[in-house]
N, C-alpha and C positions, 0 to 999 in steps of 0.2 A: 504494500500499499504506500502510495506517495504521501509522505508526511506533510508536504506543502499544500496538499489539496484543499484543506480547509482552513489554511492559515489566512489570517487577516492581511490585506495588501499593506504594504509598508506606508504608502502615501495616505491611505485611509487611517491607519493608526495614528500617524503623525498629526493628522487633521482633527481628529477627535479630541476635544478638550478634556483634560482631567477635571474632576470636581472641584479641586483647589483653583485651577485656572479659570474655570467657569465663574466661580464666586469672585475672584478678583476682577474679571472683566465686567461682570455686573456691577460691582461696587464702583469701578471707574465710569461705567455708564451713568450711574446715579449722580456722581459728581459733575459729569459733563452735562447732564439734563439740567441740573441746578444752575450751572454756569451759563446755560443757554436760556435761563429764564423761568424754568419750572419751579413753582413756589409751593405746591401741595403734592401729596402722595398720588392723587389721581392723575395729576399732569405728568408726574415723573413715570408712573406705570404706563401711561399712553405712549410716552417717548421711548421708553426702553423695552416695551412689550414684555414685561415680567409681571407674575402675579403680585396682587397687592400685599399679601402676607410677606412675600420674600422682599419686596421692596421696602416695606416698613422695617423689616429686620435689618437690611443693609443700611438704610438711612439712619436708624437708631445707633448703629455701630459706628458710622461715620461722624454723628453728632458726639458721641461719647469720646471719640479720639480727636475731636476738634477739626476734623476735615470739612464738616458742615456745622451750621448752627441754625436754630429756629428762633425767629423774632416774632414775639406776639403781634398778631394783627397783620403780619406780613408774610411769614412762612419761611421756607428754607433758603439760606444763602450760603455762599462759600464761607468756610470757617477760618479762624486765625492761623491754624497750622498750615494751610495752603499759602497764606500770605508769607509766613515765616520762611517756608520752602522756596517760594518765589524769589524772595530777596537773597536767600542763600544761593540759589542757582545763579543769579545775576552776578554775585560777588566771585563766585568760583571760576566762572568762565569770562575772561575779559572781552569787551565789546569787540576789539580788533580781531580776536581769535574767532568769535561767532561770525563775524562778517566776511572773514578772508574768503572762504569758498565762493560766496557771491561776488565779491570783488574780482576774484580771478576769472569767474565766468564773463563778468562784464568786460574785463580786460580782453578776453578771448574774442567776444563778440565785436568789440569796437576797435581794437587795435590802438587805443588812445591811452592817455594817462588817466589813471583812477585815483581818487582821493577819498578817504574817510576822515571826517573831523568832527569834533564836539565843541561846545561853547565853553569859553573860559573868559568871563566878564564881557568885555566889549570886543573880544577877539575869537577867531576860530583857531582851535589847536588841532594840528594834523596828527592823527593816530596811525595812519598807514598811507602808503603811496605805491602804486605799481606804475613804473615808467612805461610809456607807450612804445610802440615798435616803429615809430617813424623818425627816430633820431632827433627828437626835439628835447630841449632842456628847459625846465621851469624852475622858478626860485623856491617853490615849495619843498619842504623836507619833513620828515617824521620828526615831531617835536617842535616844529615851526609854528609861529603864531602869525596871523594876519587879521586886519580889521574885518569885522563881520559885514559891514555894509558895502564893501567893495570887492567881495569874493562870491563865487557862486554858492559854495557850501555855506558861507556866512549868512547870506540872504535866505537860504533854505532854513537854516537855524532860527531865523526871525519870523518865519511865516505866521506864526500864531500871536504875534505882537500887535499892538495898535500903532496908529500913525505917529503919535507923540513918540513912542519908544523907537520907531524906525528913524525918525529924524534926530533923536539923541545919539543913535549908534552912527549915523551918517556923520555927524558933526564930531564924533569921538575918535575917528580913524581917518587915515589917508592911504592912498594906494602905495604899494612899494616903489612904483616908478612915477615920478611927476609927469612923465610923458604919456600915462595912460589916457588915451583919448576919451574912453568911456566914462571917466570920472568927472569930465567937464559937463556938467548938466545941472540945471536948476533943481532946487529941492522938490518943486512941484512935479517934475518929470520923474524923480526918483520915487515919490510916493505913488504916482500913477503906475509905474512898473511894479512896485511891491503889492499894490492892490490886485493887479492882474495876476501876479505870481501867487499871492495867497489864495485867491479864488480857484486857481487851477492846480495848486499842489506842487509846484516846481519853481526853480529860479534860474536865471541866466546870468552869466558874467560876460558882457559885451565889451571887452578890453577895459573893464573898469579898474583893473588892477595892474595888469601888465600889458604893454602894447602887443598887438596881434594875438593875444591869447583870448579864446572864448571857452565857455564852460556851460555845461548843463547839470543841474543839481536838483536832489530831491531829499525830503526830510525822512529820517527814520524815527519811528514812534515806539514808546514802550506800551506796557499793558494798560496804563492809564491814558493812552493816546497822547501823551505829552511828547514833544520833539525832543530827542535826547542826542541825536547825531545827524550827519548829513553825508550823503554820497554824491560824487560828481564824476563826470567824464570831461576831460580837457584837451584841447588841441589848438593849433594855429588856424587863422582864418581860412588858408587854402584847403585845409581838411575839415573845417567846421563852418561852412556857409550856413546861413539861416535855415535853408531848406533841411539840411542834415540836422541842425539843432532841433528842429521841430520834430524830426523822425526820431531822434534819440530820447525825447522827453518820456514816451511810455516805457522804453527800454530801461532808463535809469529809475524811473518810478517803480517798475516791477522789481528791480534788484533791491531798492529801499524797502518795499513791502516785504520781500523774503526775510531781510535782516529784522524788520519790524516783528514779523512773525516769530522769530527766534527770541525776541524779547517779550513775547506774550501779547503782542498787539493782534487784535482781530478786527477785520473791516466791518463797518456797519452793513446791515443787510441791503439797504437801499441807499447808497450814498457814494459820493466821490471820495477820493483818498483823504482829503483834509479833515472833514468832520462829518458829524451825522446828518446834517441838513443841508449839505451843499453837494451839488452834482459835479461830476468831472467835466471841466470845460476845455475847450480847444486852446492850444498854446498861443500866447501873445509874445510879442517882442519885449 
């Protein structure tokens, strides 16, 4: 008799969840349901398609361990233990490390210089830089600082600000090159550009900082949807005409969204990238 005749196929055995694994997956599904807005057992049951008694047992255990909590008159919410773990996860993996695979992919797609920066007062602090493949040299360096209002990443970091703050940052810094033609503009024009950028969720550097250098940048957001960093693609005018800049906007925004997702950001169900009540708009100069 062939001893393998009634043996369970290896793939099926591997696919069948063990009781412990099934319980874990259901528990995670409960947490995700609450994160998605489920507030009572009936709603959680409907979302995860598990019996009410099982759902109640899982939810009670998660409340006991502080992964969920119950607020009177409101229902289930994510618990303090998840908040603690979220902060711990952010501290353990530096932003530059999280972002690097997406920066590498953006560099591969574009062939241009890629930057990752965060805000430090009135300046953008460069955390990472991938040189382009076109033999161009830019002044930016890892650890280097540049004024927020005259760089692409800097403007992207300012997109959630108001006009008074934008003007304050414009007056606080000057370009690295006094010959930067894009920096010679009235404050009204700067505000007009920033309003357009804020609505559409990206920013341009049109020779605002260095002659001949153009840049497309987009903000990176965390779980609270706050801007915590910015990503940019930079090149010289021959390689970055306005038509290509517009084409690169969704590419850079997509990379920024990927990094944002690593930080816990989740897009609104019906919204543009910037906020929950604004739609994605077409690029402007």
